[in-house]
NUPAZA-936165 format. One record per residue (C-alpha): z, y, x; residue in three letters. Coordinates in Angstrom, 2 decimals. Layout:
SITE | Z | Y | X | ala .
...
end
This chain:
SITE | 69.92 | 69.56 | 70.89 | unk .
SITE | 72.84 | 71.89 | 70.12 | unk .
SITE | 75.17 | 69.66 | 72.06 | unk .
SITE | 72.80 | 69.56 | 75.03 | unk .
SITE | 72.41 | 73.31 | 75.08 | unk .
SITE | 76.11 | 73.93 | 74.90 | unk .
SITE | 76.75 | 71.40 | 77.70 | unk .
SITE | 74.08 | 73.00 | 79.92 | unk .
SITE | 75.67 | 76.46 | 79.33 | unk .
SITE | 79.15 | 75.04 | 80.19 | unk .
SITE | 77.74 | 73.69 | 83.49 | unk .
SITE | 76.25 | 77.06 | 84.32 | unk .
SITE | 79.50 | 78.88 | 83.74 | unk .
SITE | 81.38 | 76.37 | 85.96 | unk .
SITE | 78.82 | 76.90 | 88.78 | unk .
SITE | 79.09 | 80.72 | 88.52 | unk .
SITE | 82.85 | 80.64 | 88.56 | unk .
SITE | 82.85 | 78.32 | 91.60 | unk .
SITE | 80.48 | 80.59 | 93.43 | unk .
SITE | 82.52 | 83.71 | 92.61 | unk .
SITE | 85.87 | 82.27 | 93.65 | unk .
SITE | 84.31 | 80.56 | 96.70 | unk .
SITE | 82.90 | 83.80 | 98.11 | unk .
SITE | 84.60 | 85.27 | 101.13 | unk .
SITE | 86.43 | 88.57 | 100.33 | unk .
SITE | 84.67 | 91.58 | 101.94 | unk .
SITE | 85.16 | 95.35 | 102.14 | unk .
SITE | 83.51 | 98.46 | 103.60 | unk .
SITE | 84.27 | 100.80 | 106.50 | unk .
SITE | 83.17 | 104.39 | 106.03 | unk .
SITE | 83.81 | 107.60 | 107.95 | unk .
SITE | 82.45 | 110.57 | 109.88 | unk .
SITE | 81.88 | 111.27 | 113.55 | unk .
SITE | 82.20 | 114.89 | 114.67 | unk .
SITE | 82.36 | 116.80 | 117.96 | unk .
SITE | 85.92 | 117.54 | 119.10 | unk .
SITE | 84.91 | 120.96 | 120.44 | unk .
SITE | 82.71 | 122.39 | 117.64 | unk .
SITE | 83.59 | 120.04 | 114.70 | unk .
SITE | 79.77 | 119.69 | 114.16 | unk .
SITE | 78.58 | 116.26 | 112.99 | unk .
SITE | 77.31 | 113.87 | 115.69 | unk .
SITE | 73.94 | 112.52 | 114.55 | unk .
SITE | 72.70 | 109.09 | 115.63 | unk .
SITE | 76.05 | 107.89 | 117.00 | unk .
SITE | 76.27 | 104.09 | 117.09 | unk .
SITE | 79.39 | 102.72 | 115.29 | unk .
SITE | 80.15 | 99.08 | 116.05 | unk .
SITE | 82.77 | 96.57 | 114.79 | unk .
SITE | 83.81 | 94.93 | 118.06 | unk .
SITE | 83.45 | 91.18 | 118.27 | unk .
SITE | 80.99 | 91.06 | 115.39 | unk .
SITE | 77.36 | 91.96 | 114.65 | unk .
SITE | 78.32 | 94.61 | 112.08 | unk .
SITE | 77.32 | 98.19 | 112.94 | unk .
SITE | 75.72 | 101.41 | 111.74 | unk .
SITE | 74.27 | 104.76 | 112.82 | unk .
SITE | 75.55 | 108.16 | 111.63 | unk .
SITE | 73.26 | 110.25 | 109.46 | unk .
SITE | 72.49 | 113.98 | 109.54 | unk .
SITE | 76.00 | 114.74 | 108.28 | unk .
SITE | 77.68 | 112.47 | 110.82 | unk .
SITE | 78.66 | 109.93 | 108.11 | unk .
SITE | 78.36 | 106.20 | 108.43 | unk .
SITE | 78.89 | 103.08 | 106.21 | unk .
SITE | 79.36 | 99.53 | 107.35 | unk .
SITE | 79.23 | 97.25 | 104.30 | unk .
SITE | 80.26 | 93.72 | 103.41 | unk .
SITE | 82.66 | 93.17 | 106.33 | unk .
SITE | 85.03 | 90.16 | 105.88 | unk .
SITE | 88.56 | 91.22 | 105.20 | unk .
SITE | 90.81 | 91.40 | 108.23 | unk .
SITE | 91.77 | 93.59 | 111.21 | unk .
SITE | 89.12 | 95.05 | 113.62 | unk .
SITE | 88.53 | 97.47 | 116.42 | unk .
SITE | 85.84 | 100.09 | 115.91 | unk .
SITE | 83.91 | 101.71 | 118.80 | unk .
SITE | 81.65 | 104.77 | 118.75 | unk .
SITE | 79.05 | 105.61 | 121.39 | unk .
SITE | 76.62 | 108.54 | 121.58 | unk .
SITE | 74.57 | 110.19 | 124.23 | unk .
SITE | 76.35 | 113.25 | 125.57 | unk .
SITE | 79.83 | 112.17 | 124.42 | unk .
SITE | 82.64 | 110.02 | 125.69 | unk .
SITE | 82.90 | 106.71 | 123.89 | unk .
SITE | 85.95 | 106.12 | 121.65 | unk .
SITE | 87.64 | 102.97 | 120.31 | unk .
SITE | 90.10 | 102.76 | 117.47 | unk .
SITE | 92.17 | 99.58 | 116.94 | unk .
SITE | 94.05 | 98.11 | 113.98 | unk .
SITE | 91.44 | 98.99 | 111.38 | unk .
SITE | 92.29 | 96.96 | 108.34 | unk .
SITE | 89.51 | 95.96 | 105.94 | unk .
SITE | 90.78 | 94.98 | 102.42 | unk .
SITE | 88.90 | 93.02 | 99.81 | unk .
SITE | 86.71 | 95.13 | 97.46 | unk .
SITE | 87.98 | 98.39 | 99.02 | unk .
SITE | 86.71 | 101.00 | 101.39 | unk .
SITE | 88.55 | 101.87 | 104.62 | unk .
SITE | 87.93 | 105.33 | 106.00 | unk .
SITE | 87.87 | 105.97 | 109.77 | unk .
SITE | 87.00 | 109.33 | 111.32 | unk .
SITE | 86.12 | 109.89 | 114.96 | unk .
SITE | 86.31 | 113.04 | 117.08 | unk .
SITE | 84.26 | 112.69 | 120.33 | unk .
SITE | 84.72 | 114.66 | 123.50 | unk .
SITE | 81.59 | 116.13 | 125.13 | unk .
SITE | 80.60 | 114.32 | 128.36 | unk .
SITE | 78.95 | 116.22 | 131.22 | unk .
SITE | 75.83 | 114.22 | 132.11 | unk .
SITE | 74.78 | 114.47 | 135.82 | unk .
SITE | 72.06 | 112.80 | 137.80 | unk .
SITE | 72.63 | 109.42 | 139.09 | unk .
SITE | 74.42 | 106.42 | 137.61 | unk .
SITE | 77.23 | 106.99 | 135.07 | unk .
SITE | 79.38 | 104.18 | 133.78 | unk .
SITE | 81.42 | 104.99 | 130.62 | unk .
SITE | 84.05 | 102.55 | 129.35 | unk .
SITE | 85.98 | 103.11 | 126.16 | unk .
SITE | 89.75 | 102.91 | 126.35 | unk .
SITE | 91.98 | 101.52 | 123.60 | unk .
SITE | 94.71 | 104.12 | 124.18 | unk .
SITE | 93.76 | 107.76 | 124.31 | unk .
SITE | 95.38 | 109.99 | 126.97 | unk .
SITE | 96.21 | 113.69 | 126.75 | unk .
SITE | 94.87 | 115.53 | 129.75 | unk .
SITE | 97.68 | 118.07 | 129.66 | unk .
SITE | 100.52 | 115.50 | 129.14 | unk .
SITE | 99.19 | 112.22 | 130.47 | unk .
SITE | 102.59 | 110.70 | 131.17 | unk .
SITE | 104.91 | 111.96 | 128.43 | unk .
SITE | 102.76 | 111.89 | 125.25 | unk .
SITE | 102.07 | 108.72 | 123.28 | unk .
SITE | 99.94 | 108.06 | 120.21 | unk .
SITE | 100.55 | 105.42 | 117.62 | unk .
SITE | 98.08 | 104.42 | 114.84 | unk .
SITE | 99.49 | 104.20 | 111.31 | unk .
SITE | 98.83 | 100.47 | 111.24 | unk .
SITE | 100.81 | 99.96 | 114.49 | unk .
SITE | 103.82 | 101.65 | 112.82 | unk .
SITE | 103.45 | 99.50 | 109.69 | unk .
SITE | 103.30 | 96.15 | 111.42 | unk .
SITE | 106.00 | 96.73 | 114.11 | unk .
SITE | 108.70 | 93.99 | 113.62 | unk .
SITE | 112.17 | 95.19 | 112.71 | unk .
SITE | 111.15 | 98.82 | 112.02 | unk .
SITE | 111.12 | 98.55 | 108.16 | unk .
SITE | 108.30 | 101.07 | 108.21 | unk .
SITE | 110.49 | 103.68 | 109.88 | unk .
SITE | 108.53 | 105.82 | 112.36 | unk .
SITE | 111.61 | 106.97 | 114.25 | unk .
SITE | 112.78 | 103.42 | 114.96 | unk .
SITE | 109.38 | 102.58 | 116.44 | unk .
SITE | 109.54 | 105.66 | 118.71 | unk .
SITE | 113.04 | 104.57 | 119.89 | unk .
SITE | 111.43 | 101.76 | 121.96 | unk .
SITE | 109.63 | 104.17 | 124.30 | unk .
SITE | 110.89 | 105.02 | 127.82 | unk .
SITE | 113.38 | 107.90 | 128.29 | unk .
SITE | 114.65 | 107.44 | 124.77 | unk .
SITE | 117.99 | 106.02 | 123.59 | unk .
SITE | 119.21 | 105.23 | 120.06 | unk .
SITE | 122.44 | 106.74 | 118.87 | unk .
SITE | 123.49 | 103.56 | 117.00 | unk .
SITE | 121.92 | 100.78 | 114.92 | unk .
SITE | 122.88 | 102.33 | 111.54 | unk .
SITE | 121.42 | 105.76 | 112.43 | unk .
SITE | 117.87 | 106.33 | 113.73 | unk .
SITE | 118.68 | 109.55 | 115.64 | unk .
SITE | 117.04 | 109.76 | 119.07 | unk .
SITE | 118.55 | 110.99 | 122.32 | unk .
SITE | 115.50 | 111.97 | 124.40 | unk .
SITE | 116.13 | 112.33 | 128.14 | unk .
SITE | 119.86 | 112.63 | 127.44 | unk .
SITE | 119.41 | 115.41 | 124.85 | unk .
SITE | 120.99 | 115.77 | 121.42 | unk .
SITE | 119.19 | 114.55 | 118.25 | unk .
SITE | 119.37 | 118.10 | 116.99 | unk .
SITE | 116.96 | 119.16 | 119.83 | unk .
SITE | 113.97 | 117.04 | 118.47 | unk .
SITE | 111.20 | 118.62 | 116.50 | unk .
SITE | 109.30 | 116.84 | 113.66 | unk .
SITE | 106.02 | 118.01 | 112.21 | unk .
SITE | 103.77 | 116.68 | 109.43 | unk .
SITE | 100.23 | 117.96 | 109.62 | unk .
SITE | 101.42 | 120.83 | 111.90 | unk .
SITE | 104.13 | 121.84 | 109.36 | unk .
SITE | 107.68 | 121.62 | 110.64 | unk .
SITE | 109.99 | 119.34 | 108.69 | unk .
SITE | 113.72 | 119.50 | 109.45 | unk .
SITE | 114.36 | 115.78 | 108.75 | unk .
SITE | 112.19 | 112.89 | 107.53 | unk .
SITE | 114.95 | 110.50 | 106.71 | unk .
SITE | 117.06 | 109.39 | 103.81 | unk .
SITE | 120.84 | 110.02 | 104.17 | unk .
SITE | 120.31 | 112.56 | 107.01 | unk .
SITE | 123.06 | 113.73 | 109.26 | unk .
SITE | 123.57 | 117.44 | 108.99 | unk .
SITE | 122.21 | 119.47 | 111.88 | unk .
SITE | 120.23 | 116.53 | 113.45 | unk .
SITE | 116.76 | 115.05 | 113.04 | unk .
SITE | 118.02 | 111.50 | 112.27 | unk .
SITE | 119.27 | 109.58 | 109.26 | unk .
SITE | 119.64 | 106.13 | 107.77 | unk .
SITE | 116.05 | 105.26 | 106.79 | unk .
SITE | 112.68 | 107.03 | 107.16 | unk .
SITE | 111.17 | 108.47 | 103.96 | unk .
SITE | 107.48 | 108.82 | 105.11 | unk .
SITE | 105.33 | 106.07 | 103.68 | unk .
SITE | 103.40 | 104.52 | 106.61 | unk .
SITE | 100.45 | 103.64 | 104.30 | unk .
SITE | 99.69 | 107.38 | 104.30 | unk .
SITE | 99.78 | 107.84 | 108.10 | unk .
SITE | 96.63 | 108.18 | 110.21 | unk .
SITE | 98.39 | 108.50 | 113.54 | unk .
SITE | 101.62 | 109.71 | 115.18 | unk .
SITE | 101.92 | 111.72 | 118.41 | unk .
SITE | 105.24 | 111.75 | 120.30 | unk .
SITE | 105.86 | 113.99 | 123.28 | unk .
SITE | 108.99 | 113.51 | 125.41 | unk .
SITE | 108.48 | 116.66 | 127.43 | unk .
SITE | 106.03 | 119.23 | 128.71 | unk .
SITE | 104.88 | 120.23 | 125.19 | unk .
SITE | 103.41 | 123.57 | 124.27 | unk .
SITE | 105.54 | 126.64 | 123.56 | unk .
SITE | 103.96 | 126.73 | 120.05 | unk .
SITE | 106.57 | 124.15 | 119.04 | unk .
SITE | 109.33 | 126.80 | 119.29 | unk .
SITE | 112.73 | 126.22 | 120.80 | unk .
SITE | 112.77 | 122.44 | 120.77 | unk .
SITE | 114.40 | 121.16 | 123.98 | unk .
SITE | 114.02 | 117.40 | 123.94 | unk .
SITE | 110.89 | 116.12 | 122.13 | unk .
SITE | 108.25 | 116.81 | 119.49 | unk .
SITE | 106.89 | 114.22 | 117.02 | unk .
SITE | 103.74 | 115.11 | 115.04 | unk .
SITE | 102.72 | 112.88 | 112.06 | unk .
SITE | 99.20 | 113.19 | 110.72 | unk .
SITE | 98.50 | 112.01 | 107.17 | unk .
SITE | 95.10 | 110.59 | 106.45 | unk .
SITE | 92.63 | 112.02 | 103.84 | unk .
SITE | 92.18 | 110.45 | 100.47 | unk .
SITE | 89.17 | 108.51 | 99.32 | unk .
SITE | 86.34 | 110.98 | 98.58 | unk .
SITE | 84.14 | 108.46 | 96.74 | unk .
SITE | 86.21 | 106.53 | 94.29 | unk .
SITE | 89.69 | 106.00 | 93.02 | unk .
SITE | 91.92 | 103.55 | 94.96 | unk .
SITE | 95.45 | 102.47 | 94.35 | unk .
SITE | 98.06 | 99.89 | 95.26 | unk .
SITE | 101.53 | 98.77 | 94.21 | unk .
SITE | 104.15 | 97.90 | 96.83 | unk .
SITE | 107.34 | 95.87 | 96.65 | unk .
SITE | 109.55 | 95.19 | 99.65 | unk .
SITE | 113.20 | 95.00 | 100.76 | unk .
SITE | 113.37 | 98.76 | 101.02 | unk .
SITE | 112.14 | 99.40 | 97.46 | unk .
SITE | 109.11 | 99.52 | 95.22 | unk .
SITE | 106.42 | 102.17 | 94.76 | unk .
SITE | 102.74 | 103.01 | 94.39 | unk .
SITE | 99.99 | 104.75 | 96.33 | unk .
SITE | 96.92 | 106.41 | 94.73 | unk .
SITE | 93.98 | 108.36 | 96.06 | unk .
SITE | 90.64 | 109.64 | 94.83 | unk .
SITE | 87.92 | 112.29 | 95.05 | unk .
SITE | 87.90 | 115.95 | 93.85 | unk .
SITE | 84.84 | 117.98 | 92.74 | unk .
SITE | 82.29 | 115.17 | 93.43 | unk .
SITE | 83.56 | 114.44 | 96.91 | unk .
SITE | 84.08 | 117.98 | 98.02 | unk .
SITE | 87.80 | 117.25 | 98.29 | unk .
SITE | 90.28 | 114.45 | 97.94 | unk .
SITE | 93.89 | 113.74 | 96.91 | unk .
SITE | 96.44 | 111.24 | 98.19 | unk .
SITE | 99.85 | 110.54 | 96.73 | unk .
SITE | 102.78 | 108.16 | 97.20 | unk .
SITE | 106.00 | 107.58 | 95.29 | unk .
SITE | 108.76 | 105.04 | 96.04 | unk .
SITE | 112.29 | 104.19 | 94.78 | unk .
SITE | 115.02 | 101.81 | 95.83 | unk .
SITE | 116.12 | 99.09 | 93.37 | unk .
SITE | 119.49 | 97.94 | 94.71 | unk .
SITE | 121.27 | 99.95 | 92.01 | unk .
SITE | 119.40 | 97.92 | 89.36 | unk .
SITE | 121.10 | 94.70 | 90.73 | unk .
SITE | 124.67 | 96.01 | 90.82 | unk .
SITE | 125.91 | 93.98 | 87.91 | unk .
SITE | 124.41 | 90.86 | 89.45 | unk .
SITE | 125.48 | 91.37 | 93.05 | unk .
SITE | 128.87 | 92.95 | 92.38 | unk .
SITE | 128.42 | 95.74 | 94.90 | unk .
SITE | 130.98 | 98.62 | 95.08 | unk .
SITE | 128.87 | 101.26 | 96.87 | unk .
SITE | 125.16 | 101.35 | 96.18 | unk .
SITE | 122.62 | 103.55 | 98.09 | unk .
SITE | 120.08 | 105.12 | 95.70 | unk .
SITE | 117.05 | 106.86 | 97.17 | unk .
SITE | 113.47 | 107.88 | 96.26 | unk .
SITE | 110.73 | 109.81 | 97.96 | unk .
SITE | 107.20 | 111.12 | 97.46 | unk .
SITE | 104.37 | 112.54 | 99.57 | unk .
SITE | 101.11 | 114.13 | 98.44 | unk .
SITE | 98.17 | 115.64 | 100.22 | unk .
SITE | 95.18 | 117.52 | 98.79 | unk .
SITE | 92.11 | 118.59 | 100.83 | unk .
SITE | 89.29 | 120.78 | 99.59 | unk .
SITE | 86.28 | 122.01 | 101.62 | unk .
SITE | 85.80 | 125.73 | 101.00 | unk .
SITE | 82.82 | 125.82 | 103.39 | unk .
SITE | 81.40 | 123.35 | 105.89 | unk .
SITE | 83.64 | 124.92 | 108.55 | unk .
SITE | 86.73 | 125.77 | 106.43 | unk .
SITE | 89.16 | 123.49 | 104.60 | unk .
SITE | 92.12 | 124.15 | 102.31 | unk .
SITE | 94.96 | 121.61 | 102.61 | unk .
SITE | 98.05 | 121.32 | 100.46 | unk .
SITE | 101.02 | 119.06 | 101.56 | unk .
SITE | 104.05 | 118.01 | 99.54 | unk .
SITE | 107.02 | 116.01 | 100.90 | unk .
SITE | 110.28 | 115.38 | 99.07 | unk .
SITE | 113.14 | 112.91 | 98.81 | unk .
SITE | 116.39 | 112.28 | 96.95 | unk .
SITE | 119.28 | 110.07 | 98.02 | unk .
SITE | 122.94 | 109.49 | 97.23 | unk .
SITE | 125.54 | 106.73 | 97.21 | unk .
SITE | 126.71 | 105.52 | 93.81 | unk .
SITE | 130.36 | 104.44 | 93.99 | unk .
SITE | 131.99 | 102.26 | 91.34 | unk .
SITE | 135.10 | 103.46 | 89.51 | unk .
SITE | 137.17 | 100.73 | 91.14 | unk .
SITE | 136.19 | 101.75 | 94.65 | unk .
SITE | 136.93 | 105.42 | 93.85 | unk .
SITE | 140.50 | 104.49 | 92.72 | unk .
SITE | 141.03 | 102.49 | 95.92 | unk .
SITE | 139.84 | 105.42 | 98.03 | unk .
SITE | 142.08 | 107.83 | 96.12 | unk .
SITE | 145.24 | 105.79 | 96.64 | unk .
SITE | 144.36 | 105.11 | 100.27 | unk .
SITE | 144.19 | 108.91 | 100.88 | unk .
SITE | 147.59 | 109.34 | 99.20 | unk .
SITE | 149.16 | 106.62 | 101.36 | unk .
SITE | 147.73 | 108.25 | 104.53 | unk .
SITE | 148.62 | 111.87 | 103.72 | unk .
SITE | 151.78 | 111.38 | 101.68 | unk .
SITE | 150.79 | 113.95 | 99.06 | unk .
SITE | 149.51 | 114.10 | 95.49 | unk .
SITE | 146.34 | 115.75 | 94.15 | unk .
SITE | 146.55 | 119.57 | 93.61 | unk .
SITE | 150.14 | 119.93 | 94.82 | unk .
SITE | 151.31 | 122.52 | 97.32 | unk .
SITE | 152.13 | 119.79 | 99.88 | unk .
SITE | 148.42 | 118.94 | 100.06 | unk .
SITE | 147.24 | 122.33 | 101.31 | unk .
SITE | 144.89 | 121.81 | 104.18 | unk .
SITE | 144.39 | 118.14 | 103.40 | unk .
SITE | 142.01 | 118.08 | 100.41 | unk .
SITE | 138.72 | 119.93 | 100.48 | unk .
end
């Protein structure tokens, strides 16, 4: 009897493990729908995962939850009486995780007669319909050859030329890279690149983690005077909010380096935090690869949101980076003697005045 009971228990465990590992990975989509004009929640809006039967209605706070969606990429549409419909593409659902998508709907004037409203995949700006372009964060991340660099993706737009392949500076409508303005959540940032060139907005590699981006607006002209004395273009990066319900995190490893992203709630969902930290690892392979000059760089971004009242929010933003080139002793000696052979002088001698800085 003991052998029979143990055998039966073993069979049950095998069946449970098979069912668990055979199940399709699923995740959730959550978010809020508000009015663009008043920021009030839109109640009863229909949120639909296009091409599927998954959908939900917003509650009294404008929140919605679509649960148990198979992992993958989707387009999400929102429709509501009295508002223009809206579609967001490239919404990625990950296994056992919640993806947050917020919508801001424009009020539609309802007149008598027949009205046909069709959602568009790409939103247009009424003030700048031809010179302003929006990219979703997922579009930036998956663009081939960009290495997660926002500026290199923007370089493919009309009226824009790259300075060179090693430098992501942009010449917009023939202007200088120093004439471009960069903003993160409406805060001006002089440069968002590692190894930046002094006095310009470009550099060697972008330092903003694309996993934190919600969308990117780029305007090649006709922008508001609120952006100051910028002459060529304005790029505005908007970071997404952190998870207000549970802690989430991920670890990344790629050709550009390794890092981690974490997010979670504050004060029982009244606020949220989101943080990213990355570092290059080429310097750790110097002894193996026998490299003379090694670029070393790291960066971090953090965002904290807290709702003071239903209509007022406090936001804190942190952006930082560090980068330098680590030269070996042998390369330094070669450079030293090369300078002597070119200038014909020795270090700290009177004949070198005006040669050495």
